[in-house]
C-alpha positions as CSV (number, residue, x, y, z in Angstrom):
1,X,0.1,0.2,-0.1
2,X,1.2,3.6,-0.7
3,X,0.0,6.1,2.0
4,X,-0.6,9.3,1.2
5,X,-2.6,10.6,4.0
6,X,0.1,12.5,6.1
7,X,-2.3,15.4,6.9
8,X,-4.9,12.7,8.4
9,X,-2.2,11.1,10.5
10,X,1.5,10.4,10.2
11,X,3.0,7.0,10.7
12,X,4.8,7.4,14.1
13,X,8.8,7.6,13.8
14,X,10.1,4.0,14.6
15,X,12.8,5.5,17.4
16,X,9.4,7.4,18.9
17,X,7.6,4.2,18.7
18,X,10.3,2.4,21.0
19,X,10.6,5.3,23.1
20,X,6.7,5.2,24.0
21,X,6.7,1.5,24.5
22,X,9.8,1.8,26.7
23,X,8.0,4.4,28.9
24,X,5.0,2.4,29.1
25,X,6.7,-0.5,30.7
26,X,9.0,1.4,32.9
27,X,7.4,4.6,34.2
28,X,3.9,3.9,34.7
29,X,3.3,6.1,37.8
30,X,1.2,9.0,37.9
31,X,3.5,12.1,37.7
32,X,1.4,14.0,40.1
33,X,2.1,11.5,43.1
34,X,4.6,12.3,45.9
35,X,6.5,9.0,45.9
36,X,9.8,8.7,44.2
37,X,8.4,6.7,41.0
38,X,5.7,10.0,40.5
39,X,8.7,12.3,40.7
40,X,10.8,10.5,38.1
41,X,7.4,10.5,35.9
42,X,7.4,14.4,36.7
43,X,11.0,14.6,35.4
44,X,10.2,13.0,32.2
45,X,7.4,15.6,31.5
46,X,9.1,18.4,32.3
47,X,12.4,17.5,30.2
48,X,9.9,16.9,27.3
49,X,8.3,20.5,28.3
50,X,11.9,22.0,27.9
51,X,12.2,20.4,24.6
52,X,9.1,21.5,22.9
53,X,9.8,25.0,24.5
54,X,13.2,24.7,23.0
55,X,12.1,23.5,19.6
56,X,9.3,26.0,19.2
57,X,11.5,29.0,20.6
58,X,9.2,29.6,23.7
59,X,9.8,29.6,27.5
60,X,8.9,26.0,29.1
61,X,6.1,27.8,31.1
62,X,4.6,28.8,27.6
63,X,4.0,25.1,27.1
64,X,0.6,23.7,27.9
65,X,0.2,19.6,27.0
66,X,-3.0,18.6,25.4
67,X,-4.6,15.9,24.2
68,X,-4.1,17.3,20.4
69,X,-5.2,19.8,18.1
70,X,-8.9,19.9,18.9
71,X,-8.4,20.4,22.4
72,X,-5.8,22.7,21.9
73,X,-7.9,24.9,19.5
74,X,-10.8,25.0,21.5
75,X,-8.6,25.8,25.0
76,X,-7.2,28.8,22.8
77,X,-10.5,30.3,21.8
78,X,-12.6,29.3,24.7
79,X,-10.2,29.8,27.3
80,X,-9.4,33.5,25.8
81,X,-13.5,34.3,25.6
82,X,-14.4,33.1,29.1
83,X,-11.5,35.0,30.7
84,X,-12.3,38.3,28.7
85,X,-14.1,40.6,30.7
86,X,-15.7,42.8,27.9
87,X,-19.7,42.7,27.8
88,X,-19.4,42.5,24.0
89,X,-16.9,40.0,22.6
90,X,-16.1,40.0,18.8
91,X,-13.8,37.3,17.2
92,X,-12.4,37.2,13.9
93,X,-11.6,34.1,12.0
94,X,-11.4,33.0,8.4
95,X,-14.1,30.6,6.1
96,X,-11.5,28.2,5.8
97,X,-10.5,27.3,9.4
98,X,-10.4,23.4,10.7
99,X,-13.2,22.2,12.0
100,X,-12.1,22.2,15.6
101,X,-11.8,26.1,15.3
102,X,-14.6,26.6,13.0
103,X,-17.4,24.6,15.0
104,X,-16.0,26.4,18.1
105,X,-16.7,29.5,17.2
106,X,-19.9,28.8,15.6
107,X,-21.0,26.9,19.1
108,X,-20.1,30.1,20.7
109,X,-21.6,32.5,18.2
110,X,-24.9,30.2,18.4
111,X,-25.2,30.4,22.3
112,X,-24.9,34.3,21.9
113,X,-21.5,34.7,23.7
114,X,-19.5,36.0,20.9
115,X,-20.1,37.9,17.5
116,X,-17.8,36.5,14.7
117,X,-16.6,38.2,11.4
118,X,-16.0,35.5,9.0
119,X,-13.4,36.7,6.5
120,X,-13.2,35.7,3.0
121,X,-10.6,34.2,1.4
122,X,-9.1,34.4,-2.4
123,X,-9.2,32.1,-5.1
124,X,-6.2,30.6,-3.6
125,X,-7.5,29.9,-0.1
126,X,-5.5,32.9,1.3
127,X,-6.8,35.6,4.0
128,X,-6.2,39.6,3.3
129,X,-4.6,41.1,6.0
130,X,-6.5,44.3,4.9
131,X,-9.5,42.3,5.7
132,X,-8.3,41.2,9.0
133,X,-7.8,45.2,9.8
134,X,-11.1,46.3,8.4
135,X,-12.9,43.9,10.8
136,X,-11.3,44.9,14.0
137,X,-13.8,46.9,16.3
138,X,-13.4,47.9,20.0
139,X,-14.8,44.8,21.0
140,X,-12.5,42.3,19.5
141,X,-10.8,40.4,21.8
142,X,-9.3,37.5,19.6
143,X,-8.1,36.7,15.9
144,X,-7.8,33.2,14.8
145,X,-6.3,32.2,11.5
146,X,-4.7,28.9,10.7
147,X,-1.2,28.8,9.6
148,X,-1.4,26.0,6.9
149,X,-4.9,25.2,5.8
150,X,-5.5,21.3,6.2
151,X,-7.2,20.9,2.5
152,X,-5.2,23.1,0.0
153,X,-2.0,23.5,1.9
154,X,-2.2,27.1,1.4
155,X,0.0,29.1,3.9
156,X,-1.5,31.9,5.6
157,X,0.1,35.2,6.1
158,X,0.7,35.0,9.8
159,X,3.7,37.2,10.0
160,X,2.0,39.9,8.3
161,X,-1.2,39.6,10.6
162,X,0.8,39.5,13.6
163,X,2.5,42.9,12.7
164,X,-0.7,44.3,12.2
165,X,-2.0,43.1,15.5
166,X,1.2,44.5,17.4
167,X,-1.0,47.7,17.2
168,X,-3.7,46.1,19.2
169,X,-2.3,44.5,22.2
170,X,-5.6,44.1,24.0
171,X,-6.6,41.6,21.1
172,X,-5.2,38.1,21.1
173,X,-3.9,36.3,18.0
174,X,-4.4,32.3,17.8
175,X,-2.8,30.2,15.1
176,X,-3.7,26.7,14.4
177,X,-0.5,25.3,13.4
178,X,-1.2,21.4,13.5
179,X,-0.3,21.1,9.7
180,X,2.6,23.7,9.9
181,X,4.8,22.1,12.6
182,X,7.9,20.5,11.1
183,X,7.1,21.6,7.3
184,X,6.9,25.6,7.7
185,X,8.9,28.1,9.3
186,X,7.7,29.8,12.6
187,X,8.8,32.4,14.6
188,X,7.3,32.2,18.0
189,X,8.9,35.5,19.3
190,X,8.9,37.8,16.3
191,X,5.5,37.1,14.8
192,X,3.2,38.7,17.3
193,X,1.4,35.0,18.0
194,X,0.1,34.7,21.5
195,X,-1.5,31.3,21.2
196,X,-0.2,28.4,18.9
197,X,-1.6,24.9,18.4
198,X,0.4,21.6,18.0
199,X,-0.5,18.0,17.3
200,X,1.8,15.2,17.6
201,X,0.7,12.7,15.3
202,X,0.9,15.2,12.3
203,X,4.7,15.3,12.9
204,X,5.0,11.2,13.5
205,X,4.6,11.4,16.9
206,X,1.9,9.4,19.0
207,X,-2.1,10.0,18.6
208,X,-3.7,11.7,21.6
209,X,-1.3,14.4,22.6
210,X,-0.6,17.9,21.5
211,X,0.4,21.3,23.1
212,X,-1.0,25.0,23.2
213,X,1.9,27.7,23.3
214,X,0.3,30.3,25.5
215,X,2.5,33.6,25.5
216,X,3.6,34.6,29.1
217,X,1.4,36.7,30.9
218,X,-1.8,35.6,29.3
219,X,-4.5,33.8,31.4
220,X,-6.9,31.5,30.1
221,X,-9.7,29.8,31.8
222,X,-9.6,26.1,32.0
223,X,-12.1,24.0,29.6
224,X,-12.0,21.2,32.2
225,X,-12.9,21.5,36.0
226,X,-10.1,19.4,37.4
227,X,-6.8,19.2,39.1
228,X,-4.1,21.6,39.2
229,X,-2.0,20.4,36.6
230,X,-0.7,22.6,33.8
231,X,-0.5,25.8,35.9
232,X,-4.4,24.9,36.5
233,X,-5.5,25.5,32.9
234,X,-5.5,21.7,31.9
235,X,-6.2,19.2,34.7
236,X,-6.0,15.2,34.1
237,X,-3.5,12.8,34.8
238,X,-0.3,13.1,32.5
239,X,0.0,10.9,29.6
240,X,3.7,10.6,30.1
241,X,4.9,8.3,27.4
242,X,2.9,10.1,24.9
243,X,4.4,13.3,26.0
244,X,8.0,12.3,26.0
245,X,7.2,10.9,22.5
246,X,6.0,14.1,21.2
247,X,9.0,16.0,22.4
248,X,11.4,13.5,20.7
249,X,9.1,13.6,17.5
250,X,9.2,17.2,17.7
251,X,12.9,17.3,17.8
252,X,13.3,14.8,15.0
253,X,11.1,16.6,12.6
254,X,13.0,20.2,13.4
255,X,16.4,18.9,13.0
256,X,15.5,17.6,9.5
257,X,12.9,20.1,8.5
258,X,14.9,22.2,5.6
259,X,16.2,18.6,4.0
260,X,12.8,17.2,4.4
261,X,11.1,20.7,3.0
262,X,13.6,20.8,-0.3
263,X,12.5,17.0,-0.8
264,X,8.9,17.3,-0.7
265,X,8.6,20.2,-2.6
266,X,10.3,18.4,-5.2
267,X,7.7,15.8,-4.7
268,X,4.8,18.2,-4.9
269,X,6.2,20.0,-8.2
270,X,6.6,16.4,-9.6
271,X,3.1,15.7,-8.7
272,X,1.3,18.9,-10.0
273,X,3.3,18.2,-13.3
274,X,1.6,14.6,-13.8
275,X,-1.9,16.2,-12.4
276,X,-1.5,18.8,-15.2
277,X,-1.6,16.0,-17.8
278,X,-5.0,14.7,-16.4
279,X,-7.5,16.9,-18.1
280,X,-10.1,16.1,-16.0
281,X,-8.5,17.1,-13.1
282,X,-8.0,20.8,-11.8
283,X,-5.6,21.8,-8.9
284,X,-7.0,23.8,-6.0
285,X,-5.2,26.2,-4.2
286,X,-1.7,27.3,-5.3
287,X,-0.1,25.1,-7.9
288,X,-2.2,25.5,-10.7
289,X,-0.3,26.4,-13.9
290,X,-1.2,29.9,-14.3
291,X,0.6,30.7,-10.8
292,X,3.7,29.0,-9.9
293,X,3.4,29.3,-6.2
294,X,6.5,30.2,-4.0
295,X,7.6,28.7,-0.7
296,X,5.8,31.2,1.5
297,X,2.3,30.3,-0.4
298,X,2.4,26.8,-0.4
299,X,3.1,24.0,2.1
300,X,5.1,21.5,0.8
301,X,3.3,18.4,1.8
302,X,-0.3,18.9,0.3
303,X,-1.7,18.6,-3.1
304,X,-5.7,19.2,-3.6
305,X,-7.4,18.6,-6.8
306,X,-11.0,18.3,-8.2
307,X,-12.6,15.8,-10.5
308,X,-15.8,18.3,-11.1
309,X,-18.9,15.6,-11.7
310,X,-17.3,12.7,-10.1
311,X,-18.0,11.8,-6.1
312,X,-14.7,12.0,-4.5
313,X,-15.6,8.8,-2.3
314,X,-15.8,7.0,-5.6
315,X,-12.1,8.1,-6.6
316,X,-10.9,7.3,-3.2
317,X,-12.4,3.6,-3.2
318,X,-11.2,2.7,-6.8
319,X,-7.4,4.3,-5.6
320,X,-7.6,2.0,-2.8
321,X,-8.2,-0.8,-4.8
322,X,-4.8,-0.1,-6.5
323,X,-3.1,0.3,-3.4
324,X,-3.2,4.0,-3.3
325,X,-4.7,5.7,0.1
326,X,-5.7,8.9,0.1
327,X,-8.6,11.5,1.7
328,X,-11.4,13.6,0.7
329,X,-11.5,17.2,2.2
330,X,-9.8,16.7,6.0
331,X,-10.1,13.5,8.0
332,X,-13.1,15.3,10.1
333,X,-15.0,15.7,7.3
334,X,-14.2,13.0,4.9
335,X,-17.5,11.2,5.4
336,X,-19.4,14.1,4.9
337,X,-21.2,14.3,1.4
338,X,-21.3,18.0,1.3
339,X,-19.1,20.4,-1.0
340,X,-16.1,21.3,0.9
341,X,-16.5,24.5,2.7
342,X,-13.1,25.6,2.1
343,X,-13.3,25.2,-1.7
344,X,-16.8,27.1,-1.5
345,X,-15.3,29.7,0.2
346,X,-12.6,30.0,-2.5
347,X,-15.3,30.7,-4.8
348,X,-15.6,27.4,-6.7
349,X,-19.0,26.0,-7.9
350,X,-20.5,23.2,-5.7
351,X,-19.7,20.6,-8.5
352,X,-15.8,21.3,-8.1
353,X,-16.2,21.6,-4.3
354,X,-17.9,18.4,-3.8
355,X,-15.4,16.5,-6.2
356,X,-11.8,17.1,-4.4
357,X,-9.0,14.8,-3.3
358,X,-6.2,15.4,-1.2
359,X,-3.1,14.0,-1.5
360,X,-0.4,14.5,1.6
361,X,2.9,13.0,1.7
362,X,5.9,12.6,4.2
363,X,9.6,11.2,4.7
364,X,8.7,8.0,3.2
365,X,8.0,9.2,-0.3
366,X,10.2,9.2,-3.2
367,X,9.9,10.5,-6.9
368,X,9.0,6.9,-7.8
369,X,6.4,6.9,-5.5
370,X,4.9,10.0,-6.9
371,X,5.1,8.6,-10.3
372,X,3.2,5.5,-9.4
373,X,0.6,7.6,-7.9
374,X,0.6,9.9,-11.0
375,X,0.1,6.6,-13.2
376,X,-2.5,5.1,-11.1
377,X,-4.5,8.3,-10.7
378,X,-4.6,8.7,-14.4
379,X,-5.7,5.0,-14.8
380,X,-8.5,5.7,-12.5
381,X,-9.8,8.7,-14.0
382,X,-9.6,6.9,-17.4
383,X,-11.8,4.1,-15.9
384,X,-14.3,6.6,-14.3
385,X,-14.7,8.9,-17.3
386,X,-17.7,7.1,-18.4
387,X,-19.5,7.8,-15.1
388,X,-18.7,11.4,-15.2
389,X,-21.6,13.7,-13.8
390,X,-23.4,10.9,-12.6
391,X,-25.1,10.8,-8.9
């Protein structure tokens, strides 16, 4: 099988797997316990915290461990909203955010807790800094814009938005960095970001663990009532093996990022060239022949294409029979038959937004793998051509 679904979950690094397995056998004590075994477990947690902070350019006290991206995004948003003393609370976000941000904000909006300005995007799925500025009001408490879009790979102008918000110190800036870590540069101390979300299994760590960077001096209300772990912001028993494994995976991803980025951009370019030779398919986001993207516009590991008139799950299952594993939309929305919310926001018609597939690759892939993918994708399209437009 050829696995091209790294955005949904990347295979755990072999070294990390061995570390997690060993820790599950040897360090099973509760890290909050007072006895020696508990203290040893807590040392591992704090060592991992320091490791995550070092890679991300943060202070150890700015690292809050979570169960993953969804919790991190909810904690950043709901924790900020609940902590705000404003009677009217206004949030700015975009129409193409991941479900864990989009649905979180919609929930608060429907409950009448906040007002949300949903920013549009251009045809490449990119937010305008000018639109962010125009949406700011005296009641604005939070701006939440993702770093890399999980469907199209479009990189948002995070640095520029952060520079803008430097003039509005009362507004918090949250960035969902789940698809960016290990693939795209970040300057935590230089880009004006207050809250940044990460999830371990996207950079070859274990599932069920992540982190939220919280700028020193910023207070959040906890999502869960419970213990005093994580500065009282995130109670619950520490998942010591997963936390240590995440720190190790993050270090490995960071050490090899530049080399991996160069390799994956080469693979992306090769795949885009093959897709352009299949007339039934159209590229979504940056990468269309009319616009050769730069590396600050598109992430290196994601290619999104549509087959207008064809249900994407048909394409996915046909490719699976040929040993190719890919996704439709994001993993959180892949079972939905609705058109992609992201592609609709980019201005595409429902037919194109309903027929999109996402290819996302990683460290194990080579040019030969991409050639196999292109060949089998072309073969599948030829087989499905007579069914085009059927429902």
